[in-house]
N, C-alpha and C positions, 0 to 999 in steps of 0.2 A: 386614161384616155390618150396621154401623150408623153414622150420622154423628155430629157433635157435635149437630147438630139433631134428630137422631133417635136418642137413646143406647140401649142394652142395657137393660132395667129387669128383666128375668125373672131366671130361673135357669137356668145351663147347666151341664149334669153330662158332663164328658167320659168319665167312666167307664172313665178311665185311655189313653186312646186318643191318638194323634199325628197333630197335622197337620204333614206333612212339604212342603217345597218351597215355603212361601207366601211371596211377593213384592208388598210394598205399598209405594206411593210417593205422598205427596201434599205439595206445599210450603205447602199454605194451612190444612190440617186436622190435627186429630188423627189417628194411623194407627197400626193393628196389625191382630192378629187381628179384635179389636173395636175400631173407632175410640174410641168412648166408652162406658164403663158406667156409669150413674147408678142407684143403688138397687139395683142386680143384685148376682146372685154367680155367680161362675164356681168350678168348682172339678174336680180330677182331670181336667185337659186339660194336655197337652205340645205347644208349637207348635215348630216349627222351620223357620227361612226367613231373610227379610231386612224389615227396615221402615226408611223414609227418608223423613222429612219434617220439619214443624217441632216438632212434638211426636210424639215416635217410641218405640215400644214392640214388642216381637214379639207379645206377649199384648193388649196396650190402649195407646191413645194416652193417654186419659185414664181415672180411674178415681175417681167422687165417689159419696160414700156410699153405697157397697158393700162387698163382700167380695169376696177372691181367696183359695182356699184348696186346698193342695195341687196346684199346679200347677207347670210347670217351661218352659223355653226353652233354646232354643240357636240359633244364628245370628247375624246382624250385624246393627246400630242404627247408624244414620249419622243426625244433624241438627245444626243451628247454635242449637239453642235449649232444648228439652228431649228428652235421649237416656236411656231408661231399658231395661235390658237386658230388662227383662218390662213395666214400665210407665214411659210417657214423664211423666206427672204424677199424682201423687193429690192430692187436695183435697176437703174439706169436712168433715163431721161424722160419726165414727163409723165410721171405714174400718176394716176388717180383712185384713191379709195376714198369712195363717198357711201353714207348711210348703211355703214356695216355694222354687223352686231356678232360680237363673240359671247358665247356661253360657255367654253370651253376648260378643259382641265389641262392644264400645261406641266407636265412634268420631265425631269430630265437630270443627267449628271454631268458636271462639270469637272474637269481634271486638270493637272499641270501640263498635259501634252494637248489638250482641246479644251479651250475656252465654251462655254456655255451661253446662249443668247438667246433667251427665253422672254416671250411677250404675250400677253393676252389677245393680242390682235396679229403681230408679226414679229418673229424672232429677232430680225434688224432690220432695218431701211437706210439703203445706201443709195445716193447719185444725185442728182441735179432736178430742180424744178418739179418736186415730188409732193402733191397734196396730200394730207389724210383729213378729211372734213366730216363732221356729224357721224362720227363712231364710237361705239360704246363697247365696253369689256364688263362683263359681270359673272365670270367664271371663277376660276381660282388655280393659283400660280404655286408649286410645290416644288423647285427643284432642289438639287442637293449636289454637295461636292466642293470644290475651290474653282477658281475663275469665274465666276457668275456675272453675267448683266442681265438685269431681269427690270422690265417693265409693264406697266398694265397695257400700254399703246405699243411698247417695242422694247427689245432689250436695249437695243443701241440704235440711234440714230447719226447720219454722218452726211453730211452735204448739202445742198439748199432744199431743206423741208421743212414745210410747213402743217402744223397740227393748230385745226381750226375747230372747235365747239364740240370737243372729244371727252369723252367723260370715262373715267373707271370705276367701277365700286364690286371688289370681290376679294376672296381671300388671299392672302399672302403668307406663306409660310415657307421658312428658309432655314437648313441645314447647312451650316457655310463652315468646311475646313480651311480655308484659305481667304483669297480676297474675294471681296462683292461689290459689284454697282448696282444698286437697287433704287427705283424711283417710281412713282404711282405713275406717271404718264410713260418715261423713258428713263432706262437705266443709267445708261451712257449716252453725253450729249456732246454733239461736234459745235464747232463756232457758227456753223451757217444754218442751225436749227432754229425755228421760231413757234412760239405756242401762243394761240388766240383764243380766249374764252374755252380754257380746258380744267378740268376739274377731278378732284381724286376724292374717294371718300373709303375709308379702309373699314371693314366688318369689326 
């Protein structure tokens, strides 16, 4: 629906509807139902399908300075850079993710040249005053290779990020040929990241 150069900036209310059978692939762009959301709001939408690319998520490749509320995804995400079940990469200031559910299968390959950030909800979260609240992941993570950062909510979180009332319960299968940072909620964590009432239960 948009590109990195032409991001979605409005309000999209899915009104509880589901998009079935989506297939997007782009090796050079952010890709998802929305390639990029910048300052916009997406709410009450379910996306089912596949997303494959350098920055890939089922709902959105990238979310900057916006909000995603009460959305859900199921399907498969594949990347060698940023792979998130719902969002490939979150960055910016004042981003809110609330009441979101990911049942995605997230796969990809890390290498010595390109680290893979893989998360059940988001590939990575970077920025200030970012809130991830009441979100759940119950899919599966199966990245392979070297230089992996893998987590149920996010492969990496950096900045002032608060995870509140989030839970992950899913399959985690790694084939590692090099180094890996792995966690039930996040794989790699910066000093400004906080967690409140979050839980992880492995299969």
